[in-house]
C-alpha positions as CSV (number, residue, x, y, z in Angstrom):
1,X,46.7,80.5,71.9
2,X,46.2,77.5,69.8
3,X,43.6,77.6,67.0
4,X,41.9,74.6,65.4
5,X,41.9,74.7,61.6
6,X,39.2,73.1,59.5
7,X,41.0,70.3,57.7
8,X,38.3,69.8,55.1
9,X,35.6,67.2,54.7
10,X,35.6,64.2,57.0
11,X,33.6,61.1,56.2
12,X,31.0,62.1,58.9
13,X,30.6,65.6,57.4
14,X,30.2,64.2,53.9
15,X,27.6,61.7,55.1
16,X,25.6,64.4,56.8
17,X,25.8,66.6,53.8
18,X,24.6,63.8,51.5
19,X,21.8,62.9,53.8
20,X,20.7,66.5,54.0
21,X,20.9,66.8,50.2
22,X,18.8,63.6,49.7
23,X,16.2,64.9,52.2
24,X,16.1,68.2,50.3
25,X,15.7,66.4,46.9
26,X,12.9,64.2,48.3
27,X,11.0,67.3,49.5
28,X,11.5,69.2,46.2
29,X,10.5,66.1,44.1
30,X,7.4,65.6,46.3
31,X,6.4,69.2,46.0
32,X,6.9,69.1,42.2
33,X,4.8,66.0,41.9
34,X,2.1,67.5,44.0
35,X,2.1,70.6,41.9
36,X,1.8,68.6,38.7
37,X,-1.0,66.5,40.2
38,X,-2.9,69.7,41.2
39,X,-2.7,71.1,37.6
40,X,-3.4,67.9,35.7
41,X,-6.6,67.4,33.8
42,X,-7.0,63.7,34.9
43,X,-5.0,60.7,36.2
44,X,-3.7,59.8,32.8
45,X,-2.5,63.4,32.2
46,X,-0.9,63.4,35.6
47,X,1.0,60.2,35.0
48,X,2.2,61.4,31.6
49,X,3.4,64.7,33.0
50,X,5.1,63.1,36.0
51,X,6.8,60.6,33.7
52,X,8.1,63.5,31.4
53,X,9.6,65.1,34.5
54,X,11.1,61.9,35.8
55,X,8.8,62.0,38.9
56,X,6.6,59.3,40.4
57,X,3.0,59.6,41.7
58,X,4.3,58.0,45.0
59,X,6.4,61.2,45.6
60,X,3.2,63.3,45.4
61,X,1.5,60.8,47.8
62,X,4.4,61.0,50.2
63,X,4.3,64.8,50.1
64,X,0.6,64.8,50.9
65,X,0.9,62.1,53.6
66,X,3.7,64.1,55.4
67,X,1.8,67.4,55.2
68,X,4.4,69.2,53.2
69,X,3.2,72.2,51.2
């Protein structure tokens, strides 16, 4: 019986992994931005906190628009 061995990462597998990773990061950033927005005292506080974390208010908006919790 012949077995097929995994020969390591192929360009297609690497591309899929990168795409999945980027999708995950987008989701996490959106949730983080939404959490910050929910705990901010006002818009200026929110913008300041998001900037400190390297996040953007658009990421919170995207999380809300897509219905992610």
